[in-house]
N, C-alpha and C positions, 0 to 999 in steps of 0.2 A: 475405474472409478464407479463402484457399485452405487446405484441410486436406490435408497430405501423407499422414499416416497416423493412424489412430485405432482404438482397440480397447477392449473392456470385459471384465474378468474378475470373478469373484465369490469373495469370501472369506466363507464361511458360518460365522460364529462367534456362538454364542448367549451371552447374558449369564449362563448358568448355570455357566460354567466348563468346559464340555465342549470338547474339542480343535477347533480350526478346521479346516474342510474347504475346500480350494482347488479351484475349478472354472475352468480356463483355457480361453479361446477359441482355436481354431486358425485363425481367420480374422479379418481386419480388418473393421471396420464398412464396409458398402458405401455408396457415394455416394448420398445421399438428402437431401431437405429436412429430414427429422426429425433426421438426424445433424448437419446444419449448424445447425439450431435449438438442438439440445442444447448445442453449443459456444458459440453466441452467448449463450444464456440463462445458461450456467455462467459465462462471462466477466462478464456484467452483475452476477450475484450476487456473484462474487468481488470485483469492483471496488468494490462497495457495502459490503463488509465493513469494519467498524472493527477496529482493533487488529492490522493486518498488520505484519510485520517484514521487513526486507531484509537480505540477507547474501550469502555466497559459500561455495563448497565447502571442506570440510576437505580436507586432502591425502588422496588415495585410499589406502585401507587395507582390511583385512578388516572393520573396524568400519564403514567408510564406503565401500562398493563402488560406489554408484550412478553416481558421476561416471565411473568407468572403464568401466562397461557402456554409459553414454550416449556416451562418446567412441568406443567400438568401433562402436556403431551408426552414428554420424555419419561415421566413417572407412570405412564399408562392410565391416567385418570381422565384423559381426553384423547380422542382419536385424531389422526393427522388432518382429516378433512374438516372436523369441527374446529381445530386450532386455526386452520387457514381461513375459515369463515370469520372467526373472531378478529383475526389480524386484518383481513381485507376490509371488513366493516369499519374498523378503527381508522384505517388509512383513508377510506372514503370520507369519514367524518372530518378528519384533519384537512383533507382537500377542500371540503366545503367551507371550513372556517378560514382558510388562507385565501381562497378564491384566486390562487395564483397559478395553479397547475392544471393542465389538461389531463384527461384520464389516460388509460392504457391497459394493457394486459398485465396482470400481476402474476408473476411466475415465482413459485415457492418450491424449493427442493431441499430434501434432507438426503445427503449423500456421504459416502466414505471415501477418503483419499489416503491410501496407506493405512495407518492405524488411527487416523483422525477423522472424527465426525464433524461435518459442517452443515449449516443451514444458510442458504442463499435466498434473498428476497430481492426481486428486481422488477421495476416498472418498464415494460417493453412497449415500443412503438413500431409502427409500420411505415414503410416507404413505398411509393408507387413505382412500378417497373413495367416492363413489357416482356411478353412471352410469345414464342412461336408454337402453334399447335401442330398436331400430327398432320393436319390438313394444310399446313404451311400458311396458316392465317395468323395475323398479329393481333394480340389482345392484351388489354391492361391486366396487371396482376399486382397484388400487394404481397410484401414479404417483410418479415421481421428485420429491422435494421439495428443490429447489435453494435454497429459502429457509432450509433447515437445513444449510447447508454449513459444516462445522466443521473438516475436515481436507483441506487442499488447498495446492498450491504451484505456482508458475509460474516457469519458468527461461527467461531471455532468452538463448537459445543464441547469437545473434549477438554480444551483449555479452561473453559468456563466451569465445567463440573469438577475437574480435578485440581484446579488451581484458582480458587475463588478470589484470591488476593491480586491476581493478574490485572493489569490495567490496559491490556492490548489484545483481548480475545475477540473484539469486534473491529472490522474495518468497513469503511463506507466512503463513497465518492463525495468529496466536497464540491467539485465541479465549478462551473463558471456561469451557472444559470441565474445567479442572484442569491444573496444570502438567505432571504426568507424562504425560498423554495427548498434550499438544502437544509435549512433549520427545521422545516416542518417534517421532512423525511427522517432526519436524525431524531426528532422528538417522537416520531412514530416508532422507530426502533427502541427508543428509550435509552439512547447512548450519550455518554459524556466523554469528551476527549481526554485521554490519559497519557498518550505518547505523541510527541512531536517528531514525526519520522525524519524530516530534513535535519532538525537539530541533533537528533540521536545519531544520524549517519555522519554529520559533520564532526561530532565528538569522536566517533569511531575512527574517522580518517585522521583526526588530530592525534589520537592515541597511536595510530599506526605510524604516522610521521615521527613522533617522538621515539617510538620503539626502533625504527630504522636508524635514526641518528644515534641512539644509545648503543646500538650493536656495532657501530663503526664498520658498516658493510661497504664493500666495493660498489662502484657504480652499476656494474652488471648484476650483482646480487640484489641491490635495492630495486632495480628495474624489474627483475624477475619476481620479487615478492609483491611489488605493486601490481604487476599483471595478474598474479594469482588472486590477490584481494579483489581487484576489479572484476575478474572473470567469475569468481564465486558469488560476489554480491549481485552482479548483473543477472546471473542465472537464478538466484533466489528471488529477485524482483520479478523476473519474467514469469516465474511459476507461482507468484503470490505467497512465497514462503519467507519467514524471517531469517535474518542472519544469525547463525549460532556462533557465538564467540569461540567455543571450544572446537567446533568443526573448522572454523577459519584458522585458528591457531595451529591446528594439526596440518593444515594445507600449506601454511606459510613456512613452517619449519618442521619437516618430517623427522629430522634427527632430534629435535627438542620440541615435541608437539604441544607442550603446555607453556612454552616460554612467553609467547605473546599474551596468552590468557592470564598468566601470573603477573605479567607486567601491568596489564590493565587493572587487575585487582589491587596490586600493591600501590599503584599510583592513585587509586580511588577516583576514576573518571566518572563514576556514578552511572555506569552502563549496566543494564539488565543482561542476564546471560543470553537472551535472545532479543534482537531489536528489529523493527521493520526496516526494510531496505528502501530508501528513496532513490528511485532510478535517476532522476535529474541530477541530484547531488553526486551520485556515483559517476555519472557520465562526465561531469566536469572535472573529476579528479584524475590528475596525471602529474607526476612529479618530474621536474627537470633537476637532475642531479649531476654534479661534476666535482672532481677533486683534483687539486694540483698541489704543488709543494707549498706547505704552510697555509693552505686555504681550502675550505669545503663550502660549496654553494648548493642549496637544495630549496626549492619552492614549488608550490602547487600551480598548475597551469592557469587556473582561473585568476591568479594574481597578475598574470602578464597583461600589460596594458592598463593596469590599475595601480597597484602598489609597486609593481616592477615594470620598468620600461627597457626595451632592448634597442640599442642603436646599431642597426645592421652595418652602416658604413664604418663606424668606428670600432665595432665589436665590443661595446661597453654596456654595462647594466647600470640603471639608476634605480635605487631602492628607496622607497618612501615609508614613513611610519615605522621606523626601526623599533625593535623591542626595547622597552624601557631599560631592561638589564644591560643590553649591549650599549645603549646610549650612555649609561652611567659609567660603564667600564671605559669607554672612549674618552669621556670627560676626565676621568681620573688619570688616564694615561697621558692626556694632553696637559693636565696641570703639573704632572711630575716631570715632564720633559723640559 
């Protein structure tokens, strides 16, 4: 994960309402294992966060200037340090206006992962801890607490530059710290939501369920393909990468690597070729599937105890909210009998 540039500034803002004080660094972080570990650990913490959102830049304006400053840096009309000064000063201004957030260390890094360039901006905080010195004395120590990462965003620079119509090249933590706090950081980035990750993931899972049923697969085959989907999607979510429908289709059916992808396109589910993976939705997905003479039953695990109830003693299922099409078929069958 080569780091092109990285820097840390400090916005010293107390929760007592006193004005924020900005301390800017005049030099980038020098190359070190500690710097590399910081970015690696930050990305791991960021990828593990629930409740992220995906979107794209607002049109550049006085209210949303970051995209213009970033473009100037990438076009070499502004250096990296100057760009980060502008960004951090703007963040400080928004902090003052909201008067809702305490300050912290602003970490900004431009790095490459594979063939893709990213920019990450995160507000980091410290936690108190204890350390034992070489003289075996105990002393208090502060350390960066990446587990308490609440305000951060990651911009896929390559996607933004090469596919300007994309609506998902920015991700940011929506978090649980209050809507106004999250809104001010989203406004700092200049981002508007473009993709609803849980909804997109649910649509993908619905398409997969329809595909499995259309293929008339055995129980073992359906279970194997479900495990493949969940494994791939979970791995993508863990690494902060989107689900590629073409990659997924090739994994699901090696003999017919485009079958699932063609099914999605032909049925017009409205999915983009790549969608963000929502970890929580994926985790809930598991199919109970069984087939017996004249009957096939298949449903997702999250429906159990809700629309589907299982009676352990009697070995029976109670299904509520039947599909309208099935209800109509049963009514017609009852009327004709």
